[in-house]
N, C-alpha and C positions, 0 to 999 in steps of 0.2 A: 805238369806243364810240358814235359818233354814231348809227349805225344799230342799235345793240344795246339791247334792252329792259333796263330796270333790274332786272327780275325775273330776268334771266339773268346779271347781274353778280355776281361773287364778293363775299362779305361783306367781305373785306379791301379790295377796290377801293371798295366803298360807303363804308367808313370813311375811306379816303383822300380821297374826293371830299367827304364831309361835313365833313372838317376844312378843306377849301378853300372852305367856305361854300356848298356846293351844297345848297340846300334840298330839291331833288327827291331827291338821294341820301340825305339824312337821313330824309325821309319814307319812302323805300323801305326803309331800314334798320329803322325802327320797325315798318313793316308786316310785315317779314320775321319779327320776333320777338314781335309783340304778342300773338298767341294763346298762345304758350308762357309769356310773362310773366304773362298773365291766369290761366293754368292754375295756376301756382305760387301766385299770390295766393289763388285760390279754395281751394286745398288747405289753407290755414291757418285757414279758418273765420272770417275777419274780418267785421265789420259792413259793410254796403254802403258807408257813408261812409268807413270806414277802408280798405276795399279800393280805392276810387277814389284816396284819398290815397297809398296804397302805390304804385300804378302810376305816378301822376304823379311821385312822388319818385324812383322808379327811373329814369325817363326823364330827369329833370332831372340826376340824378347821372351818368348815362351821358354827357350832353352836357358836363358839367363835367370828367369824367375821360377822355373819349374819346382825347385826345392822349397820355395816360399809359399806355394799354394797349399793352404792348410788342409783342404779336402781334395785329394787327388781326383775323385770322381767329378769334381766341379770344373775340370779343365775346359769343358765345352762353353759354359757361360763366361769363363775368364777369356777365352779366345774371342767370343762375340763382342765383349766389351773392348778388349784390346784392339780389335780390328776396326771398330767404329771410331775409336779415339785416333788411331793412326791415319785413317782416311780423312777425318776432320782436320787433322794437322796439315796434311798434304793439300787439302782443299784451300785452307787459309793461306798457305804459301803460294798456291797457284794464283789466287786472287791478287796477290801483291807482285807477282812476276810480270814482266812485260810480255805482250802477246808474241807468240811464236811466228817466225817467218813462214808463210805458207809454202814457200819453195823448199823448205827444209823438212816438211812433214812427209813421212813415208806413206802413210795411209791416204788413199784417194777415195773421196766420197762421190760415187757416181749418181747419187740421187739428185733430183731437181732441187733448186733452192727452196721451192714451196714445200716439197716433201720433207726436206731436211729440217725446215723451220717447224713444221707440224710435229715431227718426231721429237725435236728438241723440247718443244713446249709440253708435249705429252710426258716426256721423261721428267721434266722439271716438276710438273704437277704431281706425278706419282711419287717422286722423291720427297716432295714437301709433305704429301699426305702421310707417307710412311714415317717421316721424321717427327710428325706430330703425335704419333702413337707412343704409349708408354711400353715398358717391358712387362711381360715377355711378348706382347703383341707385335712390337716392331721387328724383333728377330724372326718370329713366325711369318710375318708379312714378307720379309726379304727372302726367306727360303721358299715361300709359296711362289714368288715372282721369278726368282733366279735359279732355284733348284726345285722345280715343281713336283718331281717324282721322289722326293726324299721320304723315306719311311717315317711313320709317326715316332718310332723309337729313336731315330737319329735326331729328329726335330726336338723331341723332348730332352735329349741329352744336351743339345746345343743351347736350348732356350731355358734350361733349368726347370723343366716341367716333368710331370709324370706322363707316361704314354696315354693314360686314360684321359688326361686333360686336353690333349692336342686337338681332337676333333672339335670340341666346343670353342677353343681359341681360334682355330681356323675359320669357323663360321663367323665368329665375332669380328675377326680381322676383315673378312670379305665385306661384311655389312658396313663396317666403319670406313673402309677405303671407298666403297661405292658411294656412300653418303658424302664423304669429303670431296671426292672428285665431282659429284653432281653439284655440290655447293659452289665449286670453283668454275662451273660451267663446262665441265668436260665429262665424257662418258655417255651413259644411256640417255640422260635427259637432254644433253646437247644434241645427240643424234636424232632424238625424237623431235626436238625443236626444228632441226633442219628439215626433217621429213614433213613436218606440218607446214613449214614455210614454202617448201616446194609444192606441196599439195594445194596450198592456198593460191599460189601463182598460177598453177595449172588450171585451177577451177574458175579463174576470172574469165569473163566473156571478153573476147577480143573486140576492139572497136570495128564497126562495120565499115567496109571500104565503100566510098561513094561510087555509084555505077558510072557516072560521068563526071570526073573531077573538073572543077572550074579552073581553067588555066590562069585566070586572073587572081585567084585567091592565093595568099601567101602560103608557101609550103612550111610544114613543121619540120624543124631540124632534129627534134628528138625522136626516140623510138618507143615512147611510152614509159620510159623510166622516170621515176619521181625525181 
């Protein structure tokens, strides 16, 4: 181990060393899973403050329960579950809390109200579609969305899979999410429907303008809309 980089050490070995008060091993363990924990937190749509609290709580809980994890190599799935639970707890608290004063919010959203509403609806539908998945599909979906360049080996370790299983699970997740979003009226089908609607409107023949309108005839106030 003396000449072996911590990046090359197995997760189980890092856990054992962290339990022996090896601060470098603990830091390496956190670095190994930080991006994936962050991805799960992002997938829940928490406020920036709550998202930061969630991540800190997850790492504190891991430090507290590290010695109780029966299989050190299973720290990844343990973190995925712990992160989802903590995010769910904070979401429930946020629903019961009074709305924040807009003047006290630090972040400024420069999008138009329409763009913000579309983005919020899209995010809500995606979160609902992911939440409806079982494990390990849900964890793989979150990493695909929020950590899309994660290597298969890292996804496997976090989701409790073997690396050979990851490609098939990825394909299954994509199909299920596409189908779920289409059923909710969002995604490819919705876009195709809009295109068809626009094409249909463009293809209608416009009413012919009379060459010499009769000034005595009453004018139509509409513009052809139903």
